[in-house]
C-alpha positions as CSV (number, residue, x, y, z in Angstrom):
1,M,36.2,-79.9,-20.1
2,S,39.5,-79.4,-22.7
3,I,40.3,-82.4,-24.2
4,S,43.8,-83.0,-25.0
5,R,45.5,-84.6,-28.4
6,K,47.3,-87.8,-27.8
7,P,50.9,-86.9,-27.8
8,T,53.0,-87.8,-31.2
9,R,56.3,-89.1,-31.0
10,E,58.8,-90.5,-33.7
11,K,58.7,-94.1,-34.5
12,G,61.3,-96.2,-32.5
13,T,61.1,-93.5,-29.9
14,E,60.0,-94.8,-26.1
15,A,58.8,-92.7,-23.4
16,T,60.7,-92.5,-20.3
17,P,59.4,-93.5,-16.9
18,A,59.7,-89.5,-15.9
19,Q,57.8,-88.3,-19.2
20,L,54.9,-90.7,-18.6
21,L,54.6,-89.6,-15.0
22,A,55.0,-85.8,-15.8
23,F,51.8,-86.6,-18.4
24,V,50.2,-88.4,-16.2
25,E,50.2,-85.9,-13.2
26,K,49.7,-83.2,-15.6
27,G,46.1,-84.3,-15.8
28,G,43.3,-82.4,-16.8
29,S,40.7,-79.9,-15.8
30,V,37.8,-80.4,-13.5
31,A,34.1,-80.6,-15.3
32,R,32.2,-77.1,-15.1
33,K,28.9,-76.9,-13.6
34,A,26.4,-75.5,-15.7
35,D,25.2,-72.2,-14.9
36,D,21.5,-72.3,-13.4
37,A,20.4,-69.9,-15.7
38,S,21.0,-71.8,-18.6
39,V,19.3,-75.0,-17.2
40,T,15.4,-75.2,-17.7
41,K,13.2,-77.5,-16.3
42,V,10.0,-78.4,-17.6
43,A,7.1,-79.5,-15.4
44,Q,6.0,-83.2,-15.6
45,H,2.6,-84.2,-15.2
46,P,2.0,-88.2,-15.7
47,L,-1.5,-88.8,-16.8
48,K,-3.5,-91.5,-15.2
49,F,-6.6,-92.8,-17.8
50,P,-9.6,-94.6,-16.0
51,S,-10.3,-97.9,-16.8
52,S,-13.5,-96.5,-18.7
53,G,-11.7,-96.9,-22.1
54,L,-10.8,-93.2,-22.5
55,F,-7.2,-94.3,-23.2
56,E,-8.1,-96.5,-26.1
57,R,-10.5,-94.0,-27.8
58,L,-7.2,-91.6,-27.4
59,E,-5.0,-93.6,-29.1
60,R,-7.9,-94.7,-32.1
61,A,-8.2,-91.2,-32.6
62,R,-4.6,-90.7,-32.7
63,A,-4.1,-93.4,-35.1
64,A,-7.1,-91.9,-37.3
65,G,-5.2,-88.9,-38.1
66,P,-3.5,-87.9,-41.4
67,V,0.0,-87.7,-39.8
68,K,1.1,-90.0,-37.1
69,L,2.0,-88.0,-34.2
70,P,3.5,-88.6,-30.9
71,R,0.9,-89.4,-28.1
72,N,2.4,-86.1,-25.8
73,T,2.2,-83.8,-29.0
74,W,-1.3,-85.0,-29.6
75,I,-2.4,-84.5,-26.2
76,L,-0.9,-81.1,-26.2
77,Q,-2.6,-80.2,-29.2
78,A,-5.9,-81.1,-27.8
79,I,-5.4,-79.2,-24.6
80,A,-4.5,-76.0,-26.8
81,E,-7.6,-76.5,-28.7
82,K,-9.8,-77.0,-26.0
83,L,-8.3,-73.8,-24.3
84,A,-8.6,-71.8,-27.6
85,R,-12.7,-72.6,-27.6
86,E,-12.9,-71.6,-23.9
87,E,-11.5,-68.6,-24.9
88,S,-13.2,-67.4,-27.8
């Protein structure tokens, strides 16, 4: 979508109603739809923790690390480490 600059005019001059109407009727372009190829969807899988205290253990382990990581990143790293151990 193209954005046009505000029209400039000389100080002391007023636009006529016909000029204003022409400007309004000029309108703009319609927003383009995004290409389907450029839009990638990420699968989301919400986690549900049992009431056995697993979530609290996860939070303690995450907080004990040298760098505070977002929960999602920490979980993804844990999954990647487990998969790497299983593959070797």
